[in-house]
N, C-alpha and C positions, 0 to 999 in steps of 0.2 A: 210788567214792569211798573213802575209809578212814574210819574214826573220829576224834574229837573228845576233849582233853582238856583240861578245863578248872583251870585253877592262880589258883586266890585268892592274894591278894597274894601275888604273886610276889617283892615285898621283901623280903619276913620270910625268903627262902628262903638257907639258912647257901652260904657260894661252892663249899667242896664239892658241895654238890649244886647248885651253880649252873653248877659242871665237870659235872658227871654227866651233867645237863642237854644240853650244848653236846654233850658227846663223843655220844647219842644222837642231837639234829636230825645232826651233820655223818656217822655213819655210816653211819646207818638204820640199827640193829641195838640188840638188848639180849640182856643175857645175864638167865637169871630168880634167883631168892635161893639157891645152893645146884645153880644148874646150872653147867654146864660148854658147852653150844652154844650159838651165839648166834641168835637171830632175828631175820630181819630184819619191821620194823616199817612200814605205812601207819596214818599219824595226824597232827591238827593236832592244833597247842600254841595253846592257847589262852590266856592270861595278864593278869594283872588287877592293877592296885594305885592304892592315892590317893597314894600318894608320887612325888614327883619324880626319877624313875629318872637322870636326867638330872645329876641333886646330886651323887644317889649312886654315880655313875661316877665323876667329879670326887673322890671322897672314897675310890675306893678299896673301896665296899661292896656295888659290884654292879659284874659281868665285863661291859668294853665289848666284847669275842667274841661274847658274847650281845645284849646289849643293842641293837648293830648287825645284827643276827641278825635284829631282829624289823622286822616291818613295822607302824610303827602304824594302829591303822584306828580307832579311835574318841581323844578327847579331851576330849572334854564329853558326858557321858550327857545323856538326856531327863530322869530320875530323877536328884534328889542327894539322897545320902545325907546324916547330918547331920556327918559326919566329911571332906565334902568331896566334890571330883570323884572317879573314879577313872580311871585312863590304863587303855586294852585293848592287846595289841600281838596278834599273829598269826602264831606263827612258821610258813611254809609246810612245804606237806603232802611226807608222805615219802611216796615209791612205795615197794611191796614190790615184789621180784622173785618171791621165790617165797617159799613159806609153810612153816610149822614145824611139827609135831604138839604139842600141848601135852602 
């Protein structure tokens, strides 16, 4: 199984970064900063927020294609924080077909 990447407060991510994240999820590749070669990746993204992403999609503040790619995992955590409940989303595991050198 691949690694996991936890993104706290996914609702605060800019639309540009949401676009980049969606591209990585779809293409299963990244390019390092300053790099020129694509690297195949194998990881799972877990994201959390205490905001209502459905409303943010309707308002155009969160990408609908990124939202609908998510599989809702948990809506009411056992521990509540002072700001309310968190929503967790988990994007599917990205399979790597090859590994690039660092």
